[in-house]
LOLOTOR-263216 format. One record per atom (N, C-alpha, C): residue in three letters; y, z, x. Coordinates in steps of 0.001 Angstrom, whole numbers, plus 500000, padded with zeros to 6 digits. Layout:
<recs>
ALAYZX/...
</recs>
This chain:
<recs>
UNK482296352225761778/UNK481179352833761047/UNK481639353165759631/UNK480912352698758623/UNK481268352933757235/UNK480935354348756821/UNK481661354888755853/UNK481454356234755329/UNK480903356155753933/UNK480229357217753497/UNK479726357336752121/UNK480634358297751356/UNK480948357971750136/UNK481863358801749302/UNK481160359201748029/UNK481290360468747655/UNK480748360993746387/UNK481952361335745517/UNK482019360755744374/UNK483126361058743452/UNK482545361658742190/UNK482846362941741930/UNK482354363637740732/UNK483546364294740034/UNK483573364297738728/UNK484658364993738003/UNK484493366497738160/UNK485547367180738502/UNK485517368628738726/UNK486025369428737529/UNK486777368824736653/UNK487306369549735511/UNK486716368990734240/UNK486561369808733213/UNK486077369263731928/UNK487103368329731325/UNK486689367444730506/UNK487632366476729878/UNK488575367185728904/UNK489834366796728827/UNK490813367437727913/UNK490559367089726455/UNK490986368044725563/UNK490885367807724108/UNK492196367158723640/UNK492010366183722905/UNK493183365467722343/UNK493322365814720844/UNK494522366186720447/UNK494786366539719045/UNK495606365444718401/UNK495113365024717261/UNK495832363995716511/UNK496402364625715252/UNK496955363812714430/UNK497548364353713234/UNK496542364944712302/UNK495599364288711957/UNK494669364824710973/UNK493462365486711589/UNK493038364849712476/UNK491754365292713015/UNK491930365671714472/UNK491113366557714835/UNK491082366904716267/UNK489881366211716897/UNK490239365375717803/UNK489168364610718441/UNK488817365223719818/UNK487612365361719946/UNK487155365854721276/UNK486615364681722088/UNK487272364528723217/UNK486873363345724043/UNK485532363614724733/UNK484628362711724540/UNK483272362858725185/UNK483364362636726692/UNK482879363547727367/UNK482973363345728840/UNK482222362100729282/UNK482905361514730181/UNK482284360287730713/UNK481033360616731558/UNK480213359640731673/UNK478962359823732459/UNK479286360005733928/UNK478696361081734478/UNK478940361313735907/UNK478152360285736733/UNK478867359740737605/UNK478255358684738455/UNK478343359092739908/UNK477413358593740634/UNK477366358831742086/UNK477381357497742780/UNK478460357362743501/UNK478612356089744211/UNK478286356325745680/UNK477377355573746147/UNK476904355728747546/UNK477192354458748307/UNK477958354663749331/UNK478263353504750180/UNK477473353645751483/UNK476614352742751704/UNK475754352776752917/UNK476143351657753854/UNK475675351819754998/UNK475924350757755969/UNK475224349497755532/UNK475897348446755824/UNK475290347150755510/UNK474218346776756529/UNK474159347579757594/UNK473120347272758616/UNK471759347691758078/UNK470727346887758245/UNK469410347235757716/UNK468828348415758464/UNK468188349316757718/UNK467518350499758253/UNK466051350377757912/UNK465196350439758982/UNK463743350265758809/UNK463419348971758093/UNK464219347955758375/UNK463935346648757769/UNK464439346508756370/UNK465192347523755764/UNK465695347453754363/UNK467193347474754417/UNK467819346594753753/UNK469280346494753726/UNK469785347112752413/UNK470605348163752562/UNK471165348877751410/UNK472597348406751175/UNK472984348420749904/UNK474359348090749495/UNK474894349201748571/UNK476204349131748324/UNK476829350144747449/UNK476257350019746046/UNK475906351171745484/UNK475313351175744156/UNK475727352440743422/UNK475703352361742126/UNK476078353484741249/UNK474834354019740595/UNK474683355346740607/UNK473466355990740084/UNK473881356907738942/UNK473218356777737853/UNK473392357695736702/UNK472357358764736810/UNK472749360005736968/UNK471791361075737247/UNK471002361564736067/UNK471300361090734835/UNK470561361628733686/UNK469153361129733639/UNK468846360089734297/UNK467484359549734247/UNK466656360146735389/UNK465427360579735160/UNK464620361202736254/UNK464361360277737412/UNK464092359074737157/UNK463832358133738247/UNK465039357963739113/UNK466198358064738449/UNK467428357909739222/UNK467642359116740120/UNK467226360280739629/UNK467370361469740465/UNK466467361368741711/UNK465281360866741530/UNK464382360697742679/UNK464947359715743684/UNK465555358678743168/UNK466162357704744082/UNK467324358308744807/UNK468065359192744142/UNK469203359854744775/UNK468712360762745911/UNK467638361475745656/UNK467111362363746707/UNK466600361580747909/UNK465955360445747658/UNK465449359618748770/UNK466575359081749607/UNK467646358680748937/UNK468779358144749702/UNK469429359231750527/UNK469442360478749977/UNK470048361574750719/UNK469283361858752006/UNK467953361741751936/UNK467161361974753131/UNK467320360879754167/UNK467591359692753732/UNK467708358575754664/UNK469053358488755308/UNK470016359218754787/UNK471370359075755338/UNK471461359531756788/UNK470816360609757280/UNK470998361022758692/UNK470282360130759695/UNK469383359250759249/UNK468597358483760208/UNK469379357476761014/UNK470367356777760473/UNK471043355767761293/UNK471692356340762521/UNK472364357511762483/UNK472927358010763748/UNK471866358296764773/UNK470639358803764394/UNK469574359096765358/UNK469072357830765997/UNK468866356811765160/UNK468403355549765726/UNK469424354980766656/UNK470704355170766297/UNK471747354654767158/UNK471790355427768467/UNK471459356736768378/UNK471469357536769601/UNK470361357129770555/UNK469261356633770029/UNK468174356229770907/UNK468500354959771650/UNK469269354089771019/UNK469553352810771652/UNK470743352889772551/UNK471658353833772291/UNK472883353920773106/UNK472708355043774098/UNK472722354766775387/UNK472558355840776375/UNK473746356740776384/UNK473534358039776644/UNK474666358974776655/UNK475569358659777824/UNK476885358957777636/UNK477827358663778740/UNK477534359581779912/UNK477675358990781095/UNK477413359754782321/UNK478478360800782516/UNK478013361998782908/UNK478953363079783135/UNK479627362894784477/UNK480893363060784455/UNK481660362903785681/UNK481598364202786461/UNK481270364065787727/UNK481218365232788586/UNK482625365604789030/UNK482875366857788949/UNK484178367338789369/UNK484244367375790882/UNK485322366959791459/UNK485438366987792928/UNK485438368409793426/UNK484747368593794530/UNK484670369933795133/UNK485972370231795841/UNK486588371365795536/UNK487879371674796185/UNK487664371921797662/UNK488617371566798490/UNK488477371770799950/UNK488431373255800242/UNK487634373643801210/UNK487526375064801555/UNK488778375532802254/UNK489037376799802134/UNK490216377319802847/UNK489994377277804352/UNK491100377461805041/UNK491034377351806510/UNK490239378480807127/UNK490283379671806533/UNK489583380815807133/UNK488204381041806563/UNK487607379985805994/UNK486269380152805391/UNK485157380137806419/UNK485471379760807624/UNK484421379713808639/UNK483675378396808636/UNK482601378302809369/UNK481829377040809419/UNK481195376729808070/UNK481220375477807772/UNK480710375019806479/UNK479253374593806624/UNK478499374829805587/UNK477096374385805531/UNK476935373468804347/UNK476055372547804506/UNK475802371569803440/UNK474751372137802520/UNK475169372502801295/UNK474240373045800308/UNK473769372000799317/UNK473989370764799669/UNK473593369708798737/UNK472098369457798774/UNK471700368435798078/UNK470272368102797998/UNK469768367616799358/UNK468517367949799619/UNK467884367565800884/UNK467135366254800670/UNK467423365315801490/UNK466785364004801408/UNK465755363911802528/UNK464495363776802151/UNK463424363628803134/UNK463177362165803400/UNK463187361832804660/UNK462927360449805026/UNK461450360131804852/UNK461200358928804516/UNK459828358471804326/UNK459110358432805673/UNK457931359046805654/UNK457162359112806884/UNK456720357711807294/UNK457006357402808528/UNK456631356081809020/UNK455124356017809241/UNK454588354876808995/UNK453172354663809228/UNK452877354682810727/UNK451652355087811028/UNK451284355189812443/UNK451387353816813093/UNK452181353766814083/UNK452373352499814764/UNK451217352248815727/UNK450796351012815790/UNK449719350643816701/UNK450222350720818134/UNK449351351187819035/UNK449793351252820437/UNK450085349860820972/UNK451022349782821812/UNK451363348452822341/UNK450205347888823139/UNK449989346600823098/UNK448882345992823853/UNK449075346197825347/UNK447966346339826061/UNK448082346523827516/UNK448669345279828162/UNK449321345481829218/UNK449908344303829884/UNK448827343386830413/UNK449055342142830310/UNK448092341147830778/UNK448014341168832296/UNK446773341013832766/UNK446570341006834207/UNK447143339733834805/UNK447676339851835938/UNK448213338633836570/UNK447097337673836912/UNK447386336450836865/UNK446386335419837156/UNK445937335540838603/UNK444604335444838775/UNK444066335554840125/UNK444486334348840945/UNK444887334597842132/UNK445300333451842962/UNK444102332580843295/UNK444285331346843249/UNK443230330390843560/UNK443126330239845079/UNK441924330572845557/UNK441674330486846996/UNK440685329362847229/UNK441021328496848046/UNK440162327362848366/UNK439384327657849647/UNK438137327230849642/UNK437315327391850834/UNK437798326447851926/UNK437598326818853140/UNK438002325903854226/UNK437266324573854122/UNK438016323526854288/UNK437482322157854249/UNK436832321829852904/UNK437235322593851836/UNK436721322355850487/UNK435193322431850426/UNK434616323305851241/UNK433167323472851240/UNK432741324415850113/UNK431524324236849638/UNK430976325044848550/UNK430009326073849119/UNK430235327338848741/UNK429375328424849205/UNK428698329063847993/UNK427527329578848204/UNK426768330235847133/UNK426365331628847593/UNK426297332540846626/UNK425897333922846872/UNK424589334179846154/UNK423602334642846866/UNK422293334903846294/UNK421999336392846363/UNK421635336943845227/UNK421273338352845130/UNK419755338437845034/UNK419166339146845943/UNK417710339250846022/UNK417258340499845278/UNK416607340311844133/UNK416044341420843362/UNK414539341436843603/UNK414001342483844201/UNK412575342477844532/UNK411703342470843284/UNK410778341554843243/UNK409783341450842176/UNK408429341262842837/UNK407458342037842404/UNK406119342006842991/UNK405149341493841938/UNK404349340512842319/UNK403285339979841478/UNK401941340381842083/UNK401117341000841280/UNK399790341447841715/UNK398751340724840871/UNK397856340013841542/UNK396733339371840858/UNK395589340372840774/UNK395198340681839565/UNK394126341656839339/UNK393020341007838520/UNK391817341256838943/UNK390650340737838247/UNK389784341912837810/UNK389402341920836547/UNK388570342988835982/UNK387241342361835590/UNK386183342773836254/UNK384861342199836007/UNK383862343336835814/UNK382799343029835109/UNK381706343975834920/UNK380810343965836148/UNK380386345140836571/UNK379579345231837793/UNK378198344601837619/UNK377662344640836429/UNK376300344157836228/UNK376233342643836108/UNK377137342065835362/UNK377075340620835091/UNK378166339828835808/UNK379122340480836426/UNK380262339828837096/UNK381072338966836134/UNK381118339366834888/UNK381884338619833899/UNK383315339163833824/UNK384217338246833528/UNK385623338605833399/UNK385844339369832089/UNK386640340430832140/UNK386926341257830963/UNK388272340812830390/UNK388285340145829236/UNK389557339691828662/UNK390151340726827705/UNK391342340427827210/UNK391949341208826140/UNK392685342459826571/UNK392923342663827838/UNK393637343854828286/UNK395143343646828163/UNK395859344711827789/UNK397305344662827590/UNK398016345379828741/UNK399355345340828653/UNK400152345947829726/UNK399959347454829781/UNK399767348101828611/UNK399598349557828622/UNK398224349985829108/UNK397310349026829355/UNK395998349366829917/UNK396002349366831437/UNK397094348948832064/UNK397163348894833522/UNK398117349978834031/UNK397758350543835154/UNK398593351524835851/UNK398654351109837315/UNK399874350860837798/UNK400087350447839187/UNK400728351609839928/UNK400133351975841049/UNK400662353015841921/UNK401068352377843243/UNK402340352484843568/UNK402825351990844860/UNK403189353194845724/UNK402419353382846772/UNK402558354574847618/UNK402460355849846786/UNK401595355817845773/UNK401385356980844919/UNK402386357154843805/UNK403381356266843687/UNK404416356381842655/UNK404105355397841534/UNK404008355846840274/UNK403754354907839165/UNK404915353912839012/UNK404541352684838698/UNK405521351617838522/UNK405515351135837074/UNK406649350597836651/UNK406778350069835291/UNK406447348585835296/UNK405423348206834561/UNK404974346813834503/UNK405849346070833501/UNK406455344984833937/UNK407330344203833070/UNK406586343127832287/UNK405535342568832849/UNK404804341514832132/UNK403368341453832644/UNK402488341046831749/UNK401076340828832056/UNK400660339519831415/UNK400092338661832188/UNK399635337377831650/UNK398315337002832312/UNK397585336142831638/UNK396299335655832153/UNK396521334258832694/UNK396231334068833967/UNK396423332765834608/UNK395159331933834462/UNK395322330768833880/UNK394229329806833760/UNK394766328448834193/UNK394894328298835478/UNK395500327097836035/UNK394555326477837053/UNK394756325224837398/UNK393958324624838483/UNK394175325372839790/UNK393198325335840632/UNK393229326107841866/UNK393603325218843050/UNK394135325876844059/UNK394402325245845358/UNK393651326075846383/UNK392593325514846954/UNK391683326290847789/UNK391401325557849094/UNK391030326353850073/UNK390607325849851383/UNK389198326350851633/UNK388289325430851942/UNK386941325810852350/UNK386926325918853874/UNK386830327162854355/UNK386765327419855798/UNK385305327688856152/UNK384687326740856846/UNK383246326753857081/UNK382951327008858556/UNK381955327856858791/UNK381469328097860161/UNK380406327049860473/UNK380725326191861469/UNK379799325113861848/UNK379675325138863372/UNK378706325911863830/UNK378494326097865272/UNK377010325981865583/UNK376730325666866851/UNK375344325462867284/UNK374752326794867691/UNK374572327670866725/UNK373975328963867040/UNK372659329187866304/UNK372504328686865076/UNK371259328888864346/UNK371189327851863224/UNK370020327278863082/UNK369813326315862005/UNK369878327007860648/UNK369404328234860559/UNK369393328946859281/UNK370828329223858786/UNK371688329541859719/UNK373074329778859325/UNK373739328491858831/UNK373453327375859480/UNK374037326096859049/UNK373481325702857692/UNK372226325944857476/UNK371627325587856190/UNK372221326423855053/UNK372425327715855310/UNK373050328553854272/UNK374480328102853988/UNK375202327699855028/UNK376574327237854831/UNK376601325955853986/UNK375714325031854255/UNK375674323771853496/UNK375358324035852019/UNK374401324891851759/UNK374046325181850371/UNK375213325833849615/UNK375877326762850270/UNK376990327441849601/UNK378158326484849354/UNK378499325659850325/UNK379601324702850141/UNK379256323658849077/UNK377997323314848981/UNK377596322334847971/UNK377787322908846563/UNK377420324167846346/UNK377582324758845016/UNK379064324941844662/UNK379870325254845653/UNK381296325355845355/UNK381882323978845026/UNK381396322948845707/UNK381869321592845416/UNK381525321199843979/UNK380392321598843496/UNK379986321266842136/UNK380839321991841092/UNK381414323118841433/UNK382218323877840469/UNK383669323401840388/UNK384056322426841194/UNK385436321951841187/UNK385724321165839913/UNK386974321191839515/UNK387442320461838343/UNK388395319355838767/UNK388647318395837897/UNK389474317244838327/UNK390878317623838807/UNK391456318708838295/UNK392815319059838684/UNK392878320005839875/UNK391751320355840462/UNK391733321272841606/UNK392025320508842895/UNK392797321150843765/UNK393103320600845087/UNK392371321433846134/UNK391625320741846995/UNK390767321412847965/UNK390957320750849321/UNK390991321591850366/UNK390975321131851754/UNK389731321699852431/UNK389220320980853436/UNK388001321381854135/UNK388331321547855616/UNK388004322735856163/UNK388200323050857575/UNK386932323687858122/UNK386628323413859365/UNK385499324032860048/UNK386012324688861331/UNK385192325591861851/UNK385557326246863110/UNK384304326517863919/UNK384442326376865206/UNK383486326846866198/UNK384312327433867329/UNK384416326731868444/UNK385326327167869482/UNK386761326759869144/UNK386910325696868342/UNK388199325207867870/UNK388168325138866345/UNK389338324818865804/UNK389464324641864350/UNK389659323158864069/UNK388895322644863098/UNK388944321215862770/UNK389295321056861291/UNK390198320123861007/UNK390573319810859629/UNK389852318521859249/UNK388881318625858359/UNK388139317458857921/UNK388886316672856855/UNK389538317329855956/UNK390339316654854930/UNK391448317590854479/UNK392604316994854200/UNK393729317777853697/UNK393551318003852193/UNK394525318684851563/UNK394412318998850134/UNK394344317704849328/UNK393324317619848512/UNK393122316445847669/UNK392359316856846424/UNK392555316081845345/UNK391777316284844123/UNK390721315195843937/UNK390492314420844999/UNK389471313380844976/UNK388154313997845447/UNK387231314120844555/UNK385961314763844892/UNK385142313903845851/UNK385312312609845835/UNK384569311757846768/UNK384994312036848209/UNK386282312262848413/UNK386759312573849766/UNK386193313902850248/UNK386137314884849345/UNK385564316173849718/UNK384075316040850012/UNK383370315233849245/UNK381936315043849475/UNK381663314364850812/UNK382479313393851179/UNK382304312734852474/UNK382553313709853631/UNK383526314596853466/UNK383788315574854518/UNK382613316523854698/UNK381980316938853618/UNK380839317833853735/UNK379616317109854308/UNK379468315853853993/UNK378313315102854498/UNK378423314797855993/UNK379630314915856530/UNK379806314640857965/UNK379353315792858846/UNK378997316916858293/UNK378571318084859060/UNK377087317931859397/UNK376812317271860521/UNK375425316998860891/UNK375046317717862181/UNK375777317396863270/UNK375426317949864574/UNK376596318792865067/UNK376417320088865259/UNK377482320915865818/UNK377603320697867330/UNK378755321109867854/UNK379016320918869283/UNK379051322237870033/UNK379886323174869611/UNK380051324427870310/UNK379217325513869624/UNK378816326466870434/UNK378061327606869902/UNK378947328818869653/UNK380194328777870101/UNK381109329886869891/UNK381630329862868442/UNK381934331040867927/UNK382502331155866568/UNK383766332021866648/UNK384902331348866780/UNK386193332046866870/UNK386763332224865456/UNK386232333209864780/UNK386618333436863388/UNK388067333894863269/UNK388525334797864108/UNK389873335346863987/UNK390942334262864187/UNK390735333424865188/UNK391706332352865429/UNK391736331362864274/UNK390564331021863746/UNK390503330051862654/UNK391130330605861371/UNK390887331882861086/UNK391464332472859878/UNK392979332614860004/UNK393454332958861202/UNK394905333069861400/UNK395585331719861178/UNK395015330670861710/UNK395603329331861531/UNK395561328904860072/UNK394497329224859378/UNK394407328848857961/UNK395437329585857123/UNK395617330874857383/UNK396642331628856660/UNK398045331104856954/UNK398267330711858201/UNK399576330188858553/UNK399856328868857835/UNK398875328023857710/UNK399064326756856991/UNK399232326980855491/UNK398523327940854943/UNK398647328194853506/UNK399993328818853147/UNK400620329510854082/UNK401928330115853796/UNK403015329073853545/UNK402808327836853943/UNK403792326774853725/UNK403628326095852371/UNK402639326525851596/UNK402365325915850291/UNK402776326909849214/UNK403492326437848222/UNK403934327309847139/UNK402798327546846149/UNK402895328670845452/UNK401913328993844427/UNK400740329785844980/UNK399757329968844123/UNK398572330724844485/UNK397635329858845322/UNK397088330454846385/UNK396125329786847250/UNK394884330655847411/UNK393770329996847652/UNK392499330694847827/UNK391800330141849062/UNK391175331049849789/UNK390389330671850966/UNK388944331066850695/UNK388063330073850725/UNK386631330304850542/UNK386016330280851946/UNK385810331475852483/UNK385282331614853847/UNK383762331753853774/UNK383068330780854379/UNK381607330772854386/UNK381180330811855850/UNK380580331928856244/UNK380149332076857643/UNK379428333388857839/UNK379022333603859084/UNK378268334812859419/UNK379186336009859591/UNK380469335806859851/UNK381392336915860066/UNK381511337345861503/UNK380779336719862403/UNK380829337093863818/UNK381997336368864498/UNK382618337065865422/UNK383654336470866258/UNK383246336676867712/UNK383218335581868464/UNK382695335650869828/UNK383755335469870898/UNK384764334598870673/UNK385657334292871791/UNK387083334006871298/UNK387564334735870312/UNK388915334490869783/UNK389962335078870710/UNK391142334481870723/UNK392273335002871475/UNK392875336224870790/UNK392779336264869485/UNK393349337370868715/UNK392342338490868574/UNK392865339684868468/UNK392024340855868246/UNK391912341129866744/UNK391057342087866405/UNK390862342433864995/UNK392132343025864401/UNK392862343829865169/UNK394092344423864648/UNK395129343362864304/UNK395235342338865126/UNK396232341293864870/UNK395866340459863640/UNK394608340157863492/UNK394238339374862317/UNK394359340195861043/UNK394101341515861123/UNK394289342363859948/UNK395772342447859569/UNK396643342496860580/UNK398078342504860293/UNK398511341192859652/UNK397930340090860067/UNK398253338799859465/UNK397769338734858019/UNK396595339269857764/UNK396075339281856389/UNK396964340131855495/UNK397438341263855996/UNK398318342119855198/UNK399627341425854848/UNK400178340714855800/UNK401482340079855589/UNK401404338808854751/UNK400223338293854534/UNK400101337060853744/UNK400343337366852270/UNK401032336461851600/UNK401341336617850178/UNK400777335436849405/UNK400394335731848155/UNK399881334696847247/UNK398652333984847817/UNK397872334699848601/UNK396657334114849171/UNK395517335108848977/UNK394435334642848405/UNK393262335469848138/UNK392077334896848902/UNK391321335762849530/UNK390185335349850355/UNK388890335775849666/UNK387975334822849496/UNK386620335084849024/UNK385672334742850170/UNK384724335639850436/UNK383803335442851559/UNK382365335371851049/UNK381600334460851650/UNK380162334326851389/UNK379470334399852737/UNK378731335472852940/UNK378038335662854217/UNK376780334827854313/UNK376541334335855497/UNK375322333560855778/UNK374409334391856679/UNK373106334054856664/UNK372132334731857533/UNK371572335998856947/UNK371740336240855642/UNK371195337464855051/UNK369679337455855070/UNK369071336294854773/UNK367612336220854802/UNK367086336387856221/UNK367797335802857178/UNK367375335940858571/UNK367446337396859020/UNK368438338108858584/UNK368542339525858956/UNK367459340351858271/UNK367080339974857065/UNK366031340700856379/UNK364683340501857078/UNK364489339329857667/UNK363207339039858306/UNK363115339628859703/UNK364214339557860468/UNK364134339946861870/UNK365045341117862229/UNK365854341563861285/UNK366767342641861632/UNK366102343983861716/UNK364982344183861048/UNK364332345479861039/UNK363280345659862090/UNK363143344693863000/UNK362118344849864031/UNK362544345929865034/UNK361566346530865648/UNK361851347630866572/UNK362393347145867900/UNK362721348085868744/UNK363219347758870073/UNK364735347748870121/UNK365236347680871369/UNK366665347663871574/UNK367297346390871035/UNK366639345278871170/UNK367201344014870696/UNK367380343998869192/UNK366397344543868468/UNK366506344564867017/UNK367632345455866526/UNK367821346584867196/UNK368887347502866789/UNK370259346890867055/UNK370442346209868174/UNK371738345582868482/UNK372014344446867507/UNK370994343657867199/UNK371178342541866271/UNK371557343060864884/UNK370895344111864489/UNK371217344669863165/UNK372631345231863130/UNK373077345888864201/UNK374426346433864269/UNK375464345314864285/UNK375183344251864979/UNK376100343114865025/UNK376245342478863641/UNK375144342390862932/UNK375195341798861585/UNK376000342679860624/UNK375783343988860690/UNK376498344889859796/UNK378005344888860089/UNK378353344800861368/UNK379767344742861711/UNK380404343458861188/UNK379691342359861267/UNK380216341089860776/UNK380420341120859256/UNK379471341684858556/UNK379615341778857108/UNK380752342719856719/UNK380948343755857500/UNK382054344670857216/UNK383403343968857388/UNK383525343104858361/UNK384773342349858560/UNK385038341410857387/UNK384003340760856919/UNK384181339864855769/UNK384595340652854526/UNK383994341805854299/UNK384374342630853152/UNK385829343093853255/UNK386276343391854465/UNK387656343853854647/UNK388645342743854343/UNK388389341540854812/UNK389297340422854536/UNK389436340189853026/UNK388309340263852316/UNK388351340004850872/UNK389045341146850131/UNK388759342378850514/UNK389339343518849797/UNK390842343609850001/UNK391321343271851174/UNK392749343380851448/UNK393571342372850658/UNK392995341283850252/UNK393730340238849520/UNK393372340171848041/UNK392513341060847576/UNK392145341052846166/UNK391029340094845827/UNK390235339690846815/UNK389109338793846573/UNK387798339549846481/UNK386714338814846554/UNK385376339388846476/UNK384548338885847647/UNK383562339666848010/UNK382667339331849113/UNK381229339334848608/UNK380481338311848986/UNK379088338170848557/UNK378216337953849792/UNK376995338379849662/UNK376015338225850752/UNK374661337866850144/UNK374539336647849616/UNK373290336271848942/UNK372148336110849944/UNK370985336580849513/UNK369804336476850365/UNK369087335165850118/UNK368969334795848825/UNK368243333575848492/UNK369215332527847935/UNK368797331323847999/UNK369626330220847533/UNK369802330266846020/UNK368855330811845301/UNK368953330877843852/UNK370100331760843362/UNK370656332622844209/UNK371774333480843802/UNK373130332786843919/UNK373181331631844543/UNK374459330949844757/UNK375127330504843458/UNK374421329985842446/UNK375125329622841208/UNK375856330793840568/UNK375213331972840560/UNK375885333141839989/UNK377081333568840839/UNK376961333418842152/UNK378058333795843044/UNK379295332952842759/UNK379145331665842700/UNK380314330801842494/UNK380780330802841043/UNK379897331145840120/UNK380355331336838741/UNK381288332540838665/UNK380940333620839400/UNK381820334788839432/UNK383135334462840132/UNK383084333663841186/UNK384315333276841879/UNK385196332430840964/UNK384599331522840224/UNK385392330697839309/UNK386017331519838199/UNK385262332478837666/UNK385839333344836632/UNK386995334168837184/UNK386854334598838424/UNK387917335395839026/UNK389140334548839341/UNK388924333329839797/UNK390057332468840168/UNK390758331921838938/UNK390002331457837985/UNK390595330751836843/UNK390982331706835718/UNK390448332908835708/UNK390802333897834689/UNK391115335212835392/UNK392366335475835558/UNK392776336718836198/UNK394126337146835630/UNK394358338423835733/UNK395609338991835240/UNK396651338953836351/UNK397852338538835962/UNK398982338537836884/UNK399942339627836411/UNK400044340709837185/UNK400887341850836845/UNK402203341731837603/UNK403301341860836875/UNK404636341755837468/UNK405378343069837260/UNK405991343557838328/UNK406776344793838226/UNK407872344778839280/UNK408896345608839033/UNK409991345796839988/UNK409763347139840692/UNK409569347130841982/UNK409259348391842673/UNK410440349347842639/UNK410122350618842532/UNK411177351632842574/UNK411807351728843959/UNK411039351422844973/UNK411568351371846332/UNK412013349944846611/UNK413315349683846442/UNK413838348325846579/UNK414455348052847947/UNK414059348815848937/UNK414589348594850281/UNK413861347432850944/UNK414614346576851589/UNK414040345473852346/UNK413922345897853812/UNK412916346736854069/UNK412734347271855413/UNK411500346721856103/UNK410761345816855432/UNK409584345225856051/UNK408393346142856158/UNK408421347282855503/UNK407316348242855599/UNK406146347799854722/UNK404966348284855092/UNK403776347983854308/UNK403605349055853241/UNK403418348611852013/UNK403328349529850881/UNK401952349371850214/UNK401281350477850081/UNK399953350459849480/UNK400055350396847959/UNK399198349583847366/UNK399193349366845920/UNK397783349627845401/UNK397726350335844295/UNK396451350601843629/UNK396592350318842149/UNK395638349564841603/UNK395651349172840200/UNK394512349893839488/UNK394859350577838404/UNK393883351319837611/UNK393952350869836158/UNK392867351146835430/UNK392812350899833994/UNK392841352235833270/UNK393720352356832278/UNK393861353590831518/UNK393872353258830030/UNK393612354283829210/UNK393684354110827761/UNK395081354481827278/UNK395238354591825971/UNK396558354879825418/UNK397067356268825770/UNK396168357191826104/UNK396565358546826456/UNK396697358753827957/UNK396503357700828726/UNK396628357812830169/UNK395371358211830894/UNK394245358328830183/UNK392976358681830815/UNK392279357412831298/UNK391339357539832242/UNK390606356351832713/UNK389922355624831559/UNK390044354307831577/UNK389488353493830492/UNK387963353437830599/UNK387311353593829449/UNK385863353514829373/UNK385468352293828562/UNK384446351582829066/UNK383961350376828395/UNK382523350584827951/UNK382186349964826804/UNK380844350033826250/UNK380421348650825808/UNK379130348423825813/UNK378616347156825319/UNK378406347232823809/UNK377762346226823251/UNK377564346178821802/UNK376665347300821295/UNK375779347781822131/UNK374869348857821736/UNK375434350245822015/UNK376649350327822519/UNK377260351605822798/UNK376952352172824165/UNK376311351380825022/UNK375992351853826364/UNK377215351705827259/UNK377500352689828099/UNK378672352568828987/UNK378480351449830002/UNK379567350778830299/UNK379557349668831243/UNK380484350000832406/UNK379983349799833607/UNK380794349983834793/UNK381544348688835101/UNK382746348859835563/UNK383581347691835856/UNK384317347930837160/UNK384883346868837678/UNK385649346934838923/UNK386979346220838724/UNK388024346812839257/UNK389353346206839254/UNK389606345690840666/UNK389703344386840784/UNK389854343749842094/UNK391305343305842246/UNK391977343871843199/UNK393377343529843473/UNK393659343855844930/UNK394695343235845463/UNK395054343504846846/UNK395527344938846987/UNK395325345505848160/UNK395611346920848361/UNK397018347183848865/UNK397855346185848983/UNK399227346417849415/UNK399938345123849746/UNK401175345264850158/UNK401991344103850538/UNK403068344571851503/UNK403653343624852206/UNK404750343896853113/UNK406069343605852447/UNK406975344561852471/UNK408310344338851914/UNK409053343317852759/UNK410042342698852146/UNK410813341697852858/UNK411734342363853882/UNK412097341576854870/UNK413048342025855866/UNK414452341576855469/UNK415497342271855933/UNK416865341866855543/UNK417232340458855955/UNK416624339943857029/UNK416988338609857512/UNK416266337516856771/UNK415284337862855948/UNK414529336837855236/UNK415330336275854083/
</recs>
């Protein structure tokens, strides 16, 4: 590191005496010699220079240089790190100092991050079990689902009431409300059996049966399947299920001369229900007869039990002999009273068969009422609500469970209907009154 030197005269100049004259030596000009580092400071490189202080500008330059002289050591101190201080070794403690404690700095270990729990051990592979003889077995779980066919018609016109939603229906099974899962309107071709009473008991009854069967034949559509059966003392199958209207017409035209005078209604209805149970889907029985049973092997209780146990089968009844009863049923005497009682009992049986299966019963007096009767039957068959629900009682005990279908509004009150003029309209909800639960062996 270079040094700066200031050289100034400290004593006045000496006087020199000569022979004649005394000469006074003029003092030399005081100079200031500044030696600076050759290293550039703030980008300026200084060199040794001589300054004459008598000039003002030179004095200012001298002062500026004096201020700049301390800066190089500071700049050098910033670039050169200070030497590290050496730590003195700690002297060993004496023998009688007792237990030693570490008074040094405390080092805290870095907290480890939360470790994820180890994955659960994998389950061992299930052993493969083969069935004996490599046979395939299936497991079926039976979840009870009940379908109820309900028809809503106006009492005055027998017209079908459309546009009802699921929240408008209330189903009570043994008095317990059920949750309806779906509601749909069925408009499909029908599968029906015409069960006709053809016995040699009265010409008027045969004539009423022919007229009623003829009007039902006219209401058939090309996709409808119909079978024709008659009964007297026995049951006769005139034609099996067919959609050929010519075959059905030939079967009806063959009803000319009856043979037996007996009318075994219970036996014929039981056989018809048994045959319909082997057919999938919805089935309908159009029973046209007087409703009297004269010589059946089955009793009324047995046929009612069969009607209850039948599923997906609806019975519609058309009574014959209404005009004959109007003409001769009111006559006096013991014979008239017995005849009238027999007729009323027969009509009551027909109404029971229809009500238990969700059908309708008609008793037209004149032939002119038949078109309206079968128009109502067609509206009921081809336009009806199918209500589906899962019963709260899911036991397969084979018990008979009563079902009631009601119409309610959004607040749960009975639904009220009005016509265009605001007049209240009475309506009827036609549905079966119950069903038999399945048995465990089924």
